[in-house]
C-alpha positions as CSV (number, residue, x, y, z in Angstrom):
1,M,-18.6,30.9,-21.5
2,K,-21.3,28.3,-21.9
3,I,-21.5,24.5,-21.7
4,T,-22.4,23.6,-25.2
5,K,-22.4,19.8,-24.9
6,I,-22.0,16.9,-22.4
7,T,-21.2,13.5,-23.9
8,R,-20.5,10.1,-22.3
9,Q,-17.0,8.9,-22.9
10,K,-16.6,5.7,-25.1
11,R,-13.9,4.0,-23.1
12,K,-15.1,5.1,-19.7
13,Q,-18.9,4.8,-19.5
14,D,-19.1,6.3,-16.0
15,R,-17.4,9.5,-17.1
16,Y,-18.6,12.4,-19.2
17,S,-16.7,15.0,-21.4
18,V,-17.9,18.6,-20.8
19,I,-17.6,20.8,-23.9
20,V,-17.4,24.6,-23.3
21,D,-17.9,27.0,-26.3
22,G,-17.4,24.0,-28.7
23,S,-14.1,22.9,-27.2
24,Y,-13.4,20.1,-24.7
25,A,-12.9,21.5,-21.2
26,F,-12.8,18.6,-18.7
27,S,-14.1,15.2,-17.8
28,I,-16.4,14.4,-14.8
29,S,-18.0,11.4,-13.3
30,A,-21.8,10.7,-13.6
31,N,-22.1,11.2,-9.9
32,D,-20.4,14.6,-9.8
33,L,-22.3,15.6,-12.9
34,I,-25.5,15.3,-10.9
35,K,-24.0,16.4,-7.5
36,E,-22.5,19.6,-9.0
37,N,-25.6,20.3,-11.1
38,V,-23.7,20.6,-14.4
39,A,-25.9,20.8,-17.5
40,T,-25.8,21.8,-21.1
41,G,-26.6,25.4,-21.7
42,D,-25.3,26.6,-18.3
43,E,-23.1,29.7,-18.2
44,I,-19.7,28.8,-16.6
45,S,-16.7,30.8,-15.5
46,S,-13.1,29.8,-15.7
47,E,-13.0,29.7,-11.9
48,R,-15.9,27.2,-11.9
49,I,-14.2,25.1,-14.5
50,E,-11.0,24.9,-12.4
51,D,-13.1,24.0,-9.3
52,L,-14.9,21.3,-11.1
53,K,-11.5,19.9,-12.5
54,L,-10.2,19.6,-8.9
55,K,-13.4,17.9,-7.7
56,A,-13.4,15.6,-10.6
57,G,-9.8,14.7,-9.9
58,V,-10.6,13.9,-6.3
59,S,-13.5,11.7,-7.3
60,L,-11.5,9.8,-9.9
61,L,-8.6,9.1,-7.5
62,L,-11.0,8.1,-4.7
63,Y,-12.6,5.6,-7.0
64,N,-9.2,4.2,-8.0
65,S,-7.9,4.2,-4.4
66,I,-10.9,2.2,-3.1
67,I,-10.3,-0.4,-5.8
68,F,-6.6,-0.5,-5.0
69,L,-7.3,-0.9,-1.3
70,G,-9.8,-3.6,-2.0
71,S,-7.1,-6.1,-3.1
72,R,-5.4,-6.0,0.3
73,P,-4.5,-3.4,3.0
74,H,-2.0,-0.7,2.1
75,S,0.0,1.8,4.1
76,E,-0.5,5.5,3.6
77,L,2.9,5.7,1.8
78,E,1.9,2.9,-0.6
79,V,-1.4,4.7,-1.4
80,N,0.4,8.0,-1.8
81,R,2.8,6.5,-4.3
82,Y,0.0,4.8,-6.1
83,L,-1.9,8.1,-6.5
84,K,1.1,9.9,-7.8
85,R,1.5,7.3,-10.5
86,K,-2.2,7.6,-11.4
87,I,-1.8,11.4,-11.7
88,Y,1.3,11.0,-13.8
89,K,-0.4,8.6,-16.2
90,N,-3.6,10.6,-16.5
91,E,-3.1,13.2,-19.2
92,E,-5.7,15.6,-17.8
93,L,-4.5,15.4,-14.2
94,N,-0.8,15.5,-15.1
95,K,-1.4,18.9,-16.9
96,L,-2.5,20.5,-13.6
97,E,-0.1,22.8,-11.7
98,L,1.8,21.2,-8.9
99,P,-0.2,23.0,-6.1
100,K,-3.4,21.6,-7.6
101,K,-2.0,18.1,-7.8
102,L,-1.0,18.3,-4.2
103,S,-4.4,19.7,-3.2
104,I,-6.1,16.7,-4.9
105,L,-3.7,14.3,-3.2
106,Y,-4.3,15.9,0.2
107,E,-8.1,15.6,-0.1
108,V,-8.0,12.0,-1.2
109,I,-5.6,10.9,1.5
110,R,-7.6,12.9,4.1
111,Y,-10.9,11.2,3.1
112,L,-9.3,7.7,3.1
113,K,-7.8,8.2,6.6
114,K,-11.0,9.7,8.0
115,N,-13.0,6.8,6.8
116,K,-10.5,4.2,7.9
117,Y,-9.6,3.0,4.3
118,I,-6.0,3.9,5.4
119,D,-5.0,2.8,8.9
120,D,-1.3,2.4,9.3
121,K,-1.6,0.6,12.7
122,G,-4.1,-1.9,11.3
123,F,-1.9,-2.3,8.2
124,A,1.2,-3.0,10.4
125,E,-0.7,-5.6,12.4
126,W,-1.9,-7.3,9.2
127,I,1.7,-7.4,7.8
128,S,3.0,-8.9,11.0
129,S,0.3,-11.5,11.1
130,Q,0.9,-12.4,7.4
131,R,4.7,-12.8,7.9
132,L,4.4,-14.8,11.1
133,S,1.9,-17.2,9.7
134,Q,3.8,-18.2,6.6
135,K,4.9,-21.8,6.1
136,L,8.5,-20.4,6.4
137,P,7.8,-17.5,8.9
138,K,9.9,-14.4,9.1
139,G,11.5,-13.0,12.2
140,R,11.1,-9.6,14.0
141,I,14.0,-7.9,12.2
142,F,12.5,-8.7,8.8
143,I,9.0,-7.5,9.8
144,K,10.5,-4.2,11.3
145,Q,12.5,-3.6,8.1
146,E,9.4,-4.2,5.9
147,L,7.3,-1.9,8.0
148,A,9.9,0.9,7.7
149,Q,10.0,0.4,3.9
150,K,6.3,0.9,3.8
151,G,6.5,4.1,5.7
152,I,5.1,3.0,9.1
153,D,5.9,5.3,12.0
154,P,8.7,3.8,14.1
155,E,6.5,4.1,17.2
156,I,3.8,1.9,15.6
157,S,6.5,-0.5,14.4
158,D,8.0,-0.9,17.8
159,Q,4.5,-1.6,19.3
160,I,4.0,-4.4,16.7
161,I,7.4,-6.0,17.3
162,K,7.0,-5.9,21.1
163,A,3.7,-7.7,20.8
164,I,5.5,-10.8,19.4
165,P,6.2,-13.1,22.4
166,D,9.8,-14.3,22.7
167,E,8.7,-18.0,23.0
168,D,6.6,-17.7,19.8
169,E,9.6,-16.1,18.0
170,K,11.9,-19.0,19.1
171,D,9.3,-21.6,18.1
172,R,9.1,-20.1,14.6
173,A,12.9,-20.0,14.4
174,V,13.0,-23.7,15.3
175,Q,10.4,-24.6,12.8
176,A,12.3,-22.8,10.0
177,A,15.6,-24.3,11.1
178,K,14.1,-27.8,11.0
179,K,12.9,-27.3,7.4
180,K,16.3,-25.9,6.4
181,L,18.1,-28.9,7.9
182,A,15.8,-31.3,6.1
183,N,16.7,-29.7,2.8
184,L,20.5,-29.8,3.3
185,S,22.0,-32.7,1.4
186,E,25.1,-32.5,3.5
187,A,23.3,-33.3,6.8
188,N,26.2,-35.5,8.0
189,Q,28.8,-32.8,7.5
190,N,30.8,-31.0,10.2
191,P,28.4,-29.7,12.9
192,I,30.1,-26.3,13.0
193,I,29.7,-25.8,9.2
194,L,26.1,-27.1,9.4
195,K,25.3,-24.7,12.2
196,Q,26.8,-21.8,10.3
197,K,24.7,-22.6,7.2
198,I,21.4,-22.8,9.2
199,L,22.3,-19.8,11.3
200,K,22.9,-17.7,8.2
201,Y,19.6,-18.9,6.7
202,L,17.7,-17.9,9.9
203,M,19.3,-14.5,10.1
204,G,18.5,-13.9,6.5
205,R,14.8,-14.5,7.4
206,G,15.0,-11.8,10.0
207,F,15.6,-13.7,13.2
208,E,17.9,-12.1,15.8
209,Y,21.3,-13.8,16.3
210,T,20.5,-15.0,19.8
211,T,17.1,-16.5,18.8
212,A,18.6,-18.1,15.7
213,S,21.6,-19.5,17.5
214,S,19.4,-21.0,20.2
215,A,17.1,-22.6,17.6
216,V,20.0,-24.2,15.7
217,D,21.5,-25.6,19.0
218,S,18.1,-27.0,19.8
219,I,17.6,-28.9,16.5
220,L,21.2,-30.1,16.3
221,T,21.1,-31.4,19.9
222,N,17.6,-32.9,19.6
223,P,17.0,-33.4,15.9
């Protein structure tokens, strides 16, 4: 077989279509075109075509991943799910056999982790910082649940939660409780009902019962 033509794609100016024996074979980035020394007139085997398809897939998904990670940090699980969607939506990649898809996924994730684009511990610290610094902060339980949903290892999650000082947690609960109290139109109602409403609100934001209860007692005793 012979590469009979290489043309730049109209919609994706950084990618090229490789034509073998007059028929479309695969697409490849400009960088890989040079790196792999692919040129018109070259003889090419079916094995070489499959190898280039895999390398082109890795390059494409790496490019997409770095853009995805540039918006904000993401966990390994989030990136994995993102890449699977990209493979599914890409007609060429979606046609590959499952082992080849998994091979591409593995190579992309491996590169991203090796070069610290993916760092689950750093991501978990970032999530914790974001949730604790909100105008209406979240409690430890909420943060731990969110980290679990994003695939963070329980050991890492426990380290993050333990790093949150008890006093800081209580201060944030008091802050949230005061804002909730200020928004309640029935501020003069039965203290027991009032406490239940604020307590339910705080626990809904991920504060532990003892922390939430202490915070509510504090603002109702010293409003």
